[in-house]
C-alpha positions, 0 to 999 in steps of 0.5 A: 550546506547550500551554495548560497550559504557558502557564498554568504559565509565566504563574504562574511569571512572576507569582511571579518579579515578586513575588520581584523586588519583594521583592528591590527592597524589601530592596535598599539603594535602599529606604527605611529603614522598608521595610528595617526591616520585612523580617525575616530570616524573610521572606527565608528564606521567600522563599528556600524558595519560590524553591527549591520553584519551581526544583524544580518547574521542574526536574521539569516540565522533566524530564517534558517531556524524557521526552515529547520523547525519546518523541516523537522515538523514535515519530517515528523508528519511524514513519519506519522503518515508512513507509520499509518500506511505501514499499519494499513499494509499489515492489515491488508496482508492479514485480510489477503491471507484470510481470503487466500485461505478461503479461496483454497477451501472453496477450491477444495469444495469445487473439486469435491463437487466436480467429482460428485458431478462426474459420479452423478453423470455416470449414474444418470447416463447408465440409468437413462440408457437402461430406461431407454432400452426398456422403453424401446423393448416395451414399445417393440413388444407393445400389444404382445406384452399386454396380450400376454398379461391378458392370456396369462392372467388367471382372473380379472383381478389378477390381470389388473394386478399385473397391469398395475405392476407394469405401470408401477415399474414404468412410473418408478423408472420415470421417477428415478430418471427425473430424480437423478436428473434433478440431483445432477442439475442441483449439483451443477448449480452448486458448482456454478455458485461456488465458481462465482464465489471463487471468482469474486474472492479472487477479484477482491484479493486482486483489489487488495493487492493493488491497494497494497502495492499503492500503499507500498509505493507511497511509503517508498516516496515518503522514505525518499522525502524523509531522507531529503528532509534529514539531509536538509535538517543536517545542512540547516543545523551546520549552517546555523552552527557556522553562523553562530561561530561567525557571530561570536567572531564579529562580536569579538571584533566589535568589542575590540573596536569599541575598546579602540573607540574609548 
């Protein structure tokens, strides 16, 4: 109950006491002298005062009734908004769970690619080192190797066959190194794409988490508002009940004064 309402009720109570005292003075139990002093005009004035007080009480009661209805409507609206936000929070949690599982899966794939890159890099380094060694040896031997081919050939056809073999080995070495380099580069590109996907999904997850925190903060504010509204509703209901009680008392006093006026 508000301080303003308490002051109103206190004033009304005092007025009721005064009216009761006036009724007592005009009752058969008063002295003949007191009854003689109580004129019809004073009773009429008291009746008007009581009627005015009743009207004032009714107006205040109606105003409180409107406030009570408005508070209940606002509470219902806040409860609906709170329910909607809680549903959105639940949906966000589900979405975050899906993203978290997907990120875990991507991270596992990233680990596989990292292992594969290490493996390919080792194979490439080994093959490239052997290739460089053969190139170096062939370069150092140079003409001697070709001279050996010429001198060791049994015929011109045999010489061409030997030369084709040497060239084929060289082409194979070059092709092998290029293929391994291409595989290594492709795997690195796949890993880079995967890392980008992980970063994007983590960013999306962070945004969802921020939105969830914002919704939870709003829900907390709504819960506080709803609690305040519930307090106001209880207070308004108490005030209305008290005004109703006083209205009944005033009505009784009014009836008593009306009887006295007859």
